[in-house]
N, C-alpha and C positions, 0 to 999 in steps of 0.2 A: 452611725453618722461620723464623718471625718474625711480627711483628704484621702484620695486614692493611693494605694501603695504603688511603689515603683516597680517596673518590670519591663523586660524587653521581649522581643519575638512576638509570636502570634497572640499570646496571653488571652486564650478564649474565655477564661473566667472573668477577666476584666471587661471584655467585650460584652459578656452576658449581663454583667451588672450595669453597664453603661446604657444598654438598650432601653429598659423600662425607665431609667432615670432621664434618658433623652426625651422620651415622649411626654413624661410629666413636666420636664423643664420647658418644652415647647408650649404646652397648654398653660402653664403658669406664666410664662413670658407673654403669651397672647393676652391673658387676663390683666397683667400689669400694664401692658401697652394700652389696652382699652381704658383702664381706669385713669392712667396719667393723661392720656389724650383727651379724655372727657373734661378733666379739671383744667388742663391748659386751654382747651377750646372755650370754656366758659369764661376765662379771664383774658382772652385775646384783646389787644387794642384794636379798635375798628378801623384805624387809619394809620398814618405814618408815625411810628414811635421815634424816639431820639437816637442819638449816636450816629452810626454810619448807615442806618436803615434806609434813609431817603436815597442816598447814593447807590446802595446795593439794589434797591427796588428799581431805580431808574436804569441801572446797568442791565438788569435782567429784562426789563420791559423793552428796552431799545436794542438789546444785544450789543451793548458797549463793553468797555473794559473798566473794571472797578479799580480802586487804589491798590498799590502793590501789596501782595504779589499777584493780584489780578483775580483770584478766587474763581477760576473758570468753571469748576464743578458746581459750585453754589449758583453761579450765574445761569448755567444751562438748566439745572434742575428747577430753579425758581422760574425761569421762562416757561418750562414745561407745565409747572403748576399754574401759572397765570393763564395758560391756554386751556388746561384741562378742568380746573375747578370751576364749576358753573355758578358760583355764588360770591357775593361780596365785591368790594373794590379790589383793584390790583394790589394795593398795600395789604389788605386783609388776607388775600390769597397767599401771599408770601409769608405773612405772620402765621397763618394756619399751617403752612408747610413746615415752618420752623418748630411749631408745636408738635407736629408729627415726628420730626427728627428727635426732639426731646423725649417723646414717649418711647420711640424706638431705642434710644440710649438707655432709658430706664429698664426696658425689657431685657436688654443685653446684659446689664449689670445683674439683674435677677438671675438670668440664665447662667452667668459665670459663677455666682455664689452657689446656686443650687447644684450645678454639676460638680463643683468642688466639695461641697459639704453634705449634699442631700437634704438640705434644710430649706423648706419653703419660707419659713419665718425669717431666716437669715437673708434670703434673697429679697424678700419684701422690705426688710430693714434697709438694705443697701440701696435698692431702687427708690424707696420713699424718702429717706433722709437726704439723699442727693438731689432728687428731682424737685423736692419742695423746699429746698434751702432758698434763701432770698436770692442769691446770685443766679443759681440755675433757673429758678422759676422766672426771674426777670428777663434773662437772656434767651429763654426757650420760647417765649411768646412774642419775641421781637424779630423783625427781619434782619438778623445778624448771622454771622458764620459760626457762632459759638456752639449752638445746639448741634449742628452737623459735625463739629469737631468732637463734641461729647459722644455722638453716635459712633464715630470712628474709634474713640478710646474704648468704648464698650465692645465694639466689634472685634478689635484686635485682641482684647483680653479673652473674649469668648472663643475666638478661633485658636488661641494659644491653649486654652483648656481642652478644646476639641482635639487638637493635635496630640496633647499629652494622653488622651484617652484612646487614641487610635491603636488598633490591635494588629494591623498588618502593615507591611512596607508600602503596599499600594495605597492604602488609606492615608498613611502619613505623607506620602508624596503628593496626593491630591490636595490634602488640606494645606500643605506647605505652599503649593502653587497658588491656591486661592488666597492664602494669607499674603503672599508676596504681591499679588495683584492689588489687594486691599491696602497694603502698605503704600504702594505707589499712588493709589487713588486718594488716600488720605492726605498726601502731600499736596494734592491739587486744591486743598481747602486752606487749612491753617498750618503754617510751617512749624509751630511748636510741637506738633505730633512727631516730628522727626526724632526728637529725643527718646520717645517711646519705641519708635521703629528701630533705632540704633541699639536698643537693649534687647528687643525681641529677636531680631535677625541672628545675632551671634548665638543666642540661646537655642534657636531652632537648628542652626547649623551644627552646634555641639551635640544636640540630641540625635540628629541624623548621623553624625560621625560615630557616636557611641553605638548606634544600631548597625553600623557598617553599611549605611545606605547613602553615604555622601561620596560623590564623584564629581569630576570636572564637568561631566555632562549634566548632572543634576543641578550644579551651581549655575551653569549656563541657562538651563531652562527656567530656574527661579529668577535669574536676572532678566530674562525676557518677559516673564510675568510681571515683575516689578516695573519694567519699562512700559509695558502695555497700560499699567495703571496711570502712568503720567500723560497719556495721550490727550486728556482734556486741555492740556496747555497749548495744543495746536490751535485752540480756539482764539488765543490772544492775537497772534499775527493775522489770522483770517479776519477777525473783527476789525482790527486796525487797518488792514488792507481794503476791506469793503467800505469802511468809513461812512456807514449809514446812520450811526447813532448821533443824535444831536449833542449828547454829552458822553465823553469818553476820556480816558486817562492815558496820555503819552502816545508814543508811536512804537509799536512792537514789530514793525515790518522788517527791521534790520536785526542782525544778531546782537549788536550792542544794545539796541533799544529793548529787545526781549530780555537780555540778561540783566539790564538795569532794573527792569520791572520785576523780574522773577526774584532777583536777589535783594530787592527792597532798598536799593541804593539811595533813593530819595529820603528814606527814613533812617538809613544806616543799617547795613547788613549785620544780623545778630544783635541788633539793638532795637529798643522801642522808639527811640528818637535819635536824630543825627547829631545834634550839637548840645543836648541837655546835660547838665551835671546832676546826677541823680543821688538818691540816698545810698548809704553804704549797704554792702551785701548783708551784714548782720542785722541792720534795721529792717530790710525787706524780709529776711527770713523770720525774724521775730513777729513782724506784722502778719506774715502768712500764717504762722501758728496761731496767733491771736484771732485772726479772721476765721480760721478753720474752727476754732472753739466756738465762735459766735454762730457760724453758718451750720455746723454739724453737731456741736455740743462736745463737752469734755468727755462724756461717757462714750461717744463714738470714737474719739481719739484713743481712749483707754482700751476699747475692744479691738481696735486695729493693732495696737501694741501687743495685746494678749494673743492675737493670732500668731504673731511671730514667736513670742516667749514660750507659748505652749508647745509649738512644733519642735523647738530646739530639743526638748527633753522627751520626745515621743519617737522611739526607735523604729516603730513599724509604719510610720507615716512618711509620706513623701513631701518634704517642705519646699521643693524646688520652685513651684509656681508662686507660692506665697512670698518666697524670698525674691523671685524675679519681679513681682509686682512692687514689693517694697523697694527694691533697687531702682525700678523705674521712677517711683515717687521721689526718692532721694536725689537721683541724678537730675531729674527735671527741676526740682526745687532749688538745688544748688546752682545749676546753670542759669536758670531764669533770674534768680536773685543777683547773680554776677552780672548779667547783661541787661537787666531792666533799669536803664539809666534815666529814671524819672524821680523827681523829688516827691515822695509820697506824703510829705507833710502838707502838700497842697491838695485839697479835696478833688480837684479835677483830675490830677495825675493819679491819685489813689484810686479813683474810679476806673481809670484806664488799666492800671496794674492788676487790680483785684479780679478782673474778668478772666485773666489767665490762670488764676488759682483754681478755677473749676476743673481743669485737667488733672490736677493732683488730688482734688477733693473726690473725684470719681474713684480713684484707686483706694483712697482711705475708706470710702464707703464700702467697697468690696471687701477690704480687709476686715472692716468692722462686722460685716455680715458673716464672714468666716469665723471671726472671733466669737460672736454670739453663739453660733452653732457648736463651736469647739468647747466653749464654756459650759453649755448645757450638757453636752456629751460627757465631758469630764466629771461634772457634778453628778450626773446620773450614774456613772461608773463608780464614783466614790461612795455614793449613798445606796448603791444597788437598787435603783428604782428608775422608772421611766416617767414619773409624775411631773418632772420639771418641763416637759414638752409644752404644757399649758402656759407656764411662766415665760417660755421662749416666745410664744405667740403674743402673750400679753405685752411683753417688753417691746416687741417689734411694732405692735399696734399703737402703743403709747408714744413711742418715738415719732412715728409717722404722723399721728394725729397732732402731736405738739408742733411739728414742723408746719403743717398746714394752718393750724390755728395762729401760729406766730407770724407767718409770712403772707397770709391771704390779705390782699388789698382790694 
């Protein structure tokens, strides 16, 4: 158990190891999806929940434009769910869709940890403590954009791991193109994902450069794939031009109108609000750490730190992905704390801000899953035994059970 060793070229040994792990990861991911989807479905609100749900459901039902930046991908997929799901009210169908997004996010977190560590228990820990935390559970059963954003966070991390495992130039090129498309598509939902995209893209390009597989032609193809992922934004001017929805936001038929909506100028580009005076950066960072301890527990934070500390001193392991994920977490947290210009001493504004911490919590959960697997592996090696595997499973089960017990409403 442990992270894959680094290597270039065809690396047939690495490919041989990845194949059985891939099939096991897919089966485990499917089981995690089914379990989380079942729990979320049992706790779905039957009608319109609070927040922006009413607006987003209406935009999807009437094919209008939601508040900036428009959320075209969510609107179109929600409309498809309203048409295809043969049960419940319109609101329930969109709530159900978001529950499926949340379950898919959980399965991708499991897949990421399992492919990196080979540990089923570590993957279950990551998926369970994240999915059943208060914030994630609350916003995964509501018609909101956050569960779809969580799905993209898990997807981009899983694709990054898959790219790292690729054994041939052809496979790396294929995964890079799929990843570029998914990066573009993720921006069609929640713009905070851009901070993760801006970390992953340079890392992928650097890996391709190291493998001597980076050229202007490949950069051009990757750019086209990324641009293709942005195509759902065409929906905004089309919807605005047709003007068939009884409720819609703004006029995107002009370039200025489109850019105003896309850049969230009504709210303030790169801000949560346009004219608010918010808490200091240090206050928001401290609140984030405190909130994370409440949402995930101190032990999960410690395991995430252990994943980094342990890899520093292990010569034969490749820590690049763990450090990439840690860098994503740090950059996102610092940037968001800098730009989240809301006074979190007010409960309403705190409720707005804390929703965006789910994106960083997902990374911490993955690091904690890797940390648990690494801790057990190191302990087994030190004690020259394999008996601690049962303790690994017990720890994961207890953490997840406690999350469900604490946050079930």
